[in-house]
C-alpha positions as CSV (number, residue, x, y, z in Angstrom):
1,M,22.0,-78.9,-40.6
2,E,20.0,-80.3,-37.7
3,N,17.2,-78.1,-36.4
4,K,18.0,-77.2,-32.8
5,F,15.2,-74.7,-32.3
6,N,15.0,-73.5,-28.6
7,Y,11.5,-72.4,-27.7
8,K,12.9,-70.1,-25.0
9,M,14.7,-68.1,-27.6
10,L,11.4,-67.5,-29.4
11,I,9.9,-66.0,-26.2
12,L,13.0,-63.8,-25.8
13,A,12.9,-62.7,-29.4
14,R,9.2,-61.9,-29.3
15,E,9.4,-60.0,-26.0
16,S,12.4,-58.0,-27.2
17,R,10.3,-56.7,-30.0
18,G,7.6,-55.7,-27.6
19,L,5.0,-58.2,-28.8
20,N,2.6,-60.6,-27.1
21,Q,1.6,-63.9,-28.6
22,S,-1.6,-62.6,-30.3
23,E,0.3,-59.7,-31.9
24,L,2.9,-62.0,-33.3
25,A,0.3,-64.3,-34.6
26,E,-1.5,-61.4,-36.3
27,K,1.7,-60.1,-37.9
28,T,3.0,-63.4,-39.1
29,G,-0.2,-65.2,-40.0
30,L,0.7,-68.1,-37.8
31,P,-2.1,-69.4,-35.5
32,Q,-1.7,-68.2,-31.9
33,S,-2.2,-71.7,-30.8
34,T,0.9,-72.8,-32.7
35,I,3.0,-70.0,-31.2
36,S,1.7,-70.9,-27.7
37,R,2.4,-74.6,-28.1
38,I,6.0,-73.8,-29.3
39,E,6.6,-71.4,-26.4
40,H,5.5,-74.0,-23.9
41,G,7.9,-76.6,-25.4
42,F,5.1,-78.8,-26.7
43,V,6.4,-78.9,-30.3
44,A,9.2,-81.4,-30.6
45,K,10.4,-80.2,-34.0
46,V,9.5,-76.8,-35.4
47,D,9.2,-77.0,-39.2
48,D,11.5,-74.9,-41.4
49,E,8.7,-72.8,-42.9
50,T,7.6,-71.7,-39.4
51,I,11.2,-70.9,-38.4
52,N,11.7,-68.9,-41.6
53,T,8.5,-66.9,-40.9
54,L,9.4,-66.1,-37.3
55,S,13.0,-65.3,-38.2
56,S,11.9,-62.9,-41.0
57,Y,9.3,-61.0,-39.0
58,L,11.2,-60.8,-35.7
59,N,14.4,-59.8,-37.6
60,Y,16.7,-62.3,-36.0
61,P,18.7,-64.8,-37.9
62,K,17.7,-68.4,-37.6
63,S,20.8,-69.1,-35.6
64,F,19.4,-66.9,-32.9
65,F,16.7,-69.5,-32.1
66,N,19.3,-72.3,-31.8
67,Q,21.1,-70.6,-28.9
68,S,21.0,-72.1,-25.4
69,F,21.9,-69.8,-22.5
70,N,20.6,-69.1,-19.0
71,I,18.0,-66.3,-19.0
72,F,18.6,-64.0,-16.0
73,P,15.5,-64.4,-13.7
74,H,13.0,-61.7,-13.0
75,N,13.9,-59.4,-10.1
76,L,10.5,-59.6,-8.3
77,Y,11.6,-56.9,-5.9
78,Y,11.7,-54.1,-8.5
79,R,8.8,-55.6,-10.5
80,K,6.5,-55.1,-7.5
81,R,7.3,-51.4,-7.5
82,L,7.2,-50.5,-11.2
83,K,4.2,-48.5,-12.5
84,V,4.5,-49.9,-16.0
85,N,2.8,-52.8,-17.8
86,A,4.2,-56.3,-18.1
87,K,4.9,-55.9,-21.8
88,T,7.2,-53.0,-21.2
89,I,9.0,-54.8,-18.4
90,N,9.3,-58.0,-20.5
91,K,10.7,-56.1,-23.4
92,A,13.4,-54.5,-21.3
93,E,14.3,-57.7,-19.6
94,A,14.5,-59.6,-22.9
95,I,16.8,-56.9,-24.5
96,M,19.0,-57.0,-21.4
97,N,19.3,-60.8,-21.5
98,I,20.3,-60.6,-25.2
99,Y,23.0,-58.1,-24.2
100,R,24.0,-60.3,-21.4
101,A,24.4,-63.3,-23.7
102,N,26.4,-61.2,-26.2
103,V,28.7,-60.0,-23.4
104,Q,29.3,-63.6,-22.3
105,S,30.2,-64.6,-25.9
106,L,32.5,-61.6,-26.3
107,L,34.4,-62.2,-23.0
108,K,35.7,-65.5,-24.2
109,S,38.4,-63.7,-26.1
110,V,39.0,-60.5,-24.0
111,D,40.5,-59.8,-20.6
112,L,38.5,-57.4,-18.4
113,P,39.9,-55.4,-15.6
114,E,39.7,-57.3,-12.3
115,T,36.2,-56.8,-10.8
116,N,37.7,-56.4,-7.3
117,I,34.3,-56.2,-5.5
118,P,34.2,-57.6,-2.0
119,I,31.7,-60.1,-0.9
120,I,29.4,-58.6,1.7
121,D,28.2,-60.5,4.7
122,E,25.4,-58.2,5.9
123,T,25.1,-60.0,9.2
124,R,28.7,-58.9,9.8
125,D,29.0,-55.7,7.8
126,G,25.7,-54.1,8.8
127,K,23.6,-51.4,7.2
128,P,23.8,-50.1,3.6
129,D,25.7,-46.9,4.6
130,R,28.4,-49.0,6.4
131,V,28.7,-51.2,3.2
132,A,29.2,-48.0,1.1
133,M,31.7,-46.7,3.6
134,Y,33.6,-50.0,3.5
135,L,33.6,-50.0,-0.3
136,R,35.0,-46.5,-0.5
137,Q,37.8,-47.6,1.8
138,F,38.3,-50.9,0.0
139,W,38.7,-49.1,-3.4
140,K,40.8,-46.3,-1.8
141,I,38.5,-43.6,-3.0
142,P,39.7,-40.2,-1.8
143,K,37.5,-37.8,0.1
144,G,35.1,-35.6,-1.7
145,P,32.9,-36.3,-4.8
146,I,33.6,-39.1,-7.2
147,M,34.5,-37.1,-10.3
148,D,33.7,-39.8,-12.9
149,L,31.7,-42.7,-11.5
150,T,31.4,-44.5,-14.8
151,K,35.2,-44.5,-15.3
152,L,35.6,-45.8,-11.7
153,L,33.2,-48.7,-12.1
154,E,34.4,-49.6,-15.6
155,G,37.9,-49.7,-14.1
156,K,36.6,-52.4,-11.8
157,G,35.4,-54.4,-14.7
158,I,31.7,-53.4,-14.5
159,I,30.1,-53.1,-17.9
160,I,27.7,-50.1,-18.2
161,I,25.2,-50.1,-21.1
162,P,22.8,-47.1,-21.8
163,L,19.4,-48.4,-22.9
164,D,16.1,-47.0,-24.1
165,F,13.6,-48.5,-21.6
166,D,10.5,-47.0,-23.3
167,T,9.5,-45.6,-19.9
168,E,10.7,-43.2,-17.3
169,H,9.7,-45.5,-14.5
170,I,12.8,-47.7,-15.0
171,E,15.9,-45.8,-14.2
172,G,18.3,-48.7,-14.3
173,L,18.7,-52.4,-13.8
174,S,21.6,-54.8,-13.2
175,M,22.6,-58.3,-14.1
176,I,25.4,-60.8,-13.4
177,T,26.7,-63.0,-16.2
178,D,27.2,-66.8,-15.7
179,T,30.9,-66.0,-15.4
180,G,30.4,-63.5,-12.6
181,N,30.8,-60.3,-14.6
182,Y,28.6,-57.4,-13.6
183,I,26.4,-55.4,-16.0
184,I,24.5,-52.2,-15.2
185,F,21.9,-50.9,-17.6
186,L,21.0,-47.2,-17.5
187,N,18.0,-45.4,-18.8
188,N,19.6,-43.3,-21.6
189,A,16.7,-40.7,-21.4
190,F,17.8,-39.4,-17.9
191,P,20.2,-36.5,-17.2
192,G,23.7,-37.1,-15.9
193,D,22.9,-36.5,-12.2
194,R,20.2,-39.1,-12.1
195,Q,22.3,-41.6,-14.1
196,R,25.1,-41.2,-11.5
197,L,22.7,-41.9,-8.6
198,T,21.3,-44.8,-10.6
199,L,24.7,-46.3,-11.2
200,A,25.5,-46.1,-7.5
201,H,22.0,-47.5,-6.7
202,E,22.5,-50.5,-9.0
203,L,26.0,-51.0,-7.6
204,G,24.3,-51.3,-4.2
205,H,21.9,-53.9,-5.5
206,L,24.8,-55.9,-7.1
207,I,26.8,-56.0,-3.9
208,M,24.1,-56.2,-1.2
209,H,21.3,-58.2,-3.0
210,L,22.4,-60.0,-6.1
211,S,25.7,-61.1,-4.6
212,S,24.7,-61.4,-1.0
213,V,26.0,-64.5,0.7
214,N,22.9,-64.6,2.8
215,G,20.3,-64.0,0.1
216,V,17.7,-61.3,0.5
217,D,15.0,-61.1,3.1
218,E,11.6,-60.5,1.4
219,N,10.6,-58.1,4.2
220,V,13.6,-55.9,3.5
221,D,13.0,-52.7,1.4
222,V,15.8,-53.3,-1.1
223,E,15.1,-50.1,-3.0
224,K,15.5,-48.0,0.1
225,E,18.7,-50.0,1.0
226,A,20.1,-49.3,-2.5
227,F,19.3,-45.6,-2.1
228,L,21.0,-45.4,1.3
229,F,24.0,-47.2,-0.2
230,A,24.2,-44.9,-3.2
231,S,23.8,-41.7,-1.1
232,E,26.6,-42.7,1.3
233,F,28.8,-43.8,-1.6
234,L,28.4,-40.6,-3.5
235,M,27.9,-38.2,-0.6
236,P,29.6,-39.6,2.6
237,K,27.6,-38.3,5.6
238,N,30.7,-37.3,7.6
239,E,31.7,-35.0,4.6
240,I,28.3,-33.6,3.6
241,A,26.7,-33.2,7.0
242,H,28.1,-29.7,7.7
243,N,26.5,-28.5,4.4
244,Y,23.1,-28.9,6.0
245,K,23.9,-27.0,9.1
246,T,23.1,-23.6,7.6
247,R,19.7,-22.8,6.3
248,L,19.1,-24.9,3.2
249,T,17.7,-23.1,0.1
250,I,17.1,-23.9,-3.5
251,N,20.2,-21.9,-4.4
252,K,22.3,-23.8,-1.9
253,L,20.9,-27.1,-3.3
254,I,22.1,-26.0,-6.7
255,D,25.6,-25.3,-5.3
256,L,25.7,-28.7,-3.6
257,K,24.6,-30.3,-6.9
258,R,27.5,-28.7,-8.7
259,Y,29.9,-30.0,-6.1
260,W,28.6,-33.5,-5.4
261,K,27.4,-34.2,-8.9
262,V,24.1,-35.6,-7.6
263,S,20.6,-34.2,-8.2
264,M,19.1,-31.6,-5.8
265,Q,16.3,-33.9,-5.0
266,A,18.7,-36.7,-3.9
267,I,20.7,-34.2,-1.8
268,L,17.5,-33.0,-0.1
269,K,16.3,-36.6,0.5
270,W,19.7,-37.6,1.9
271,G,19.6,-34.7,4.3
272,Q,16.2,-35.9,5.5
273,E,17.5,-39.4,6.0
274,L,20.4,-38.1,8.0
275,G,18.1,-36.1,10.2
276,E,19.9,-32.9,9.1
277,V,16.9,-31.3,7.4
278,D,13.8,-31.0,9.6
279,Y,10.3,-31.8,8.4
280,N,9.1,-28.2,7.9
281,R,12.2,-27.1,5.9
282,A,12.0,-30.2,3.7
283,R,8.3,-29.7,3.1
284,Y,8.9,-26.1,2.1
285,L,11.7,-27.0,-0.3
286,W,9.7,-29.8,-1.9
287,A,6.8,-27.5,-2.4
288,Q,9.1,-24.8,-3.8
289,S,10.6,-27.4,-6.2
290,N,7.2,-28.3,-7.4
291,T,6.2,-24.7,-8.0
292,M,9.4,-24.0,-9.9
293,G,9.2,-27.2,-12.0
294,I,12.5,-28.4,-10.6
295,K,11.2,-31.9,-10.0
296,K,10.8,-32.4,-13.8
297,K,13.8,-30.3,-14.9
298,E,16.5,-29.2,-12.5
299,P,18.8,-26.2,-13.1
300,F,22.4,-26.9,-14.0
301,D,22.7,-29.9,-16.2
302,L,25.5,-32.3,-15.5
303,P,27.0,-33.8,-18.6
304,K,26.4,-37.5,-19.0
305,E,29.3,-39.7,-18.3
306,K,30.3,-41.9,-21.3
307,P,30.7,-45.6,-20.9
308,S,33.4,-47.1,-23.1
309,L,34.2,-50.6,-21.8
310,L,31.8,-52.5,-24.0
311,Q,32.9,-50.4,-26.9
312,E,36.5,-51.5,-26.2
313,I,35.5,-55.1,-25.9
314,I,33.9,-55.0,-29.4
315,N,36.8,-53.1,-30.9
316,M,39.3,-55.6,-29.6
317,H,37.6,-58.3,-31.8
318,Y,38.4,-56.2,-34.8
319,S,42.1,-55.9,-33.9
320,K,44.8,-57.8,-35.8
321,D,45.3,-60.2,-32.9
322,I,41.7,-61.5,-33.3
323,G,40.7,-60.1,-36.6
324,F,36.9,-60.7,-36.9
325,T,34.9,-58.8,-39.5
326,K,31.7,-57.1,-38.7
327,K,29.7,-59.8,-40.4
328,E,31.6,-62.5,-38.4
329,L,30.9,-60.8,-35.1
330,A,27.3,-60.4,-36.0
331,D,27.1,-64.1,-36.7
332,I,28.8,-65.0,-33.5
333,L,26.3,-62.9,-31.6
334,C,23.4,-64.3,-33.7
335,L,22.3,-60.8,-34.8
336,S,21.7,-59.3,-38.2
337,V,24.5,-57.0,-39.3
338,K,22.1,-54.0,-39.1
339,E,21.2,-54.7,-35.5
340,F,24.8,-55.4,-34.6
341,E,25.7,-51.9,-36.0
342,Q,22.9,-50.3,-34.0
343,K,24.0,-51.9,-30.8
344,Y,27.8,-51.8,-31.1
345,A,29.9,-49.0,-32.7
346,T,33.6,-49.0,-33.5
347,E,36.6,-47.2,-32.0
348,R,40.2,-48.0,-31.4
349,P,40.8,-51.2,-29.3
350,T,42.6,-50.9,-26.0
351,L,42.0,-54.2,-24.1
352,S,44.2,-57.2,-24.3
353,R,43.5,-60.5,-25.8
354,I,43.3,-63.6,-23.5
355,A,46.4,-65.7,-24.0
């Protein structure tokens, strides 16, 4: 079989295992200069022995390195704000890109629910809170808290994947497939309330920034915009404003958390943004939160919502209509069977096959 080694896949494989070039060279016994030349595309044909060595140590089948797909570009906006090293960020992005490629392969055979997300022209639709208000109306979301945000988004065809980011400084990230499907990755280490805010936050990025018809102004604080969108989407100001009218206390924040299913800290911050909580009261509550350890561990844990859409996509491939075996699916995704099992579990299929 012809050797179609793609050097970009070596970079992806190495970074997904959390290695730099020198570490890979030390582990495999290959000269770092050889790895560097391959990754820069200077080696026209990588010999079979080198491929076998890389495949064996990185634990990807040789077919992995023959793939050719677009790698989702770095989001420089969030990179500028992260307090983690480049290796950690590169590992997370590599793993997400592999998931993204897997999803693209799987969606060739399965129908997803219609995404049904409006294209936002910010010059027309205005500020993030207005975008969130419009989306709630567009999706016909009733007043009050969104009881299961994950179910809502998956019902719109958005794939949600919990992930171990190896750091608490990345709460979530989002990507769009080449076919226009949305994927949101969540830090699996965080509690349910923070995951819900992160989901809404990433939804804001997908709509206002990654899908914006006007692009993104480099001078815009996209993280603040995403927070404002998420806050309005989960806690509409015309519904929550009256909750701030009486004296805000820690106990009241707990009650509001129970109702809106958002962290106490997010509720307090939203009250400040709305101008409903004055500086002195906010300063007192933040100090009290620090003293009580609430910033690290809030009272009243919300259960984590459970994504199921990706699970259903995988399971549909096992159904009698398609009928793949686990080994065949692993081969299609260019993964070892063991890694396939770690990434994708099995439950009863519910989606429909593409005719």
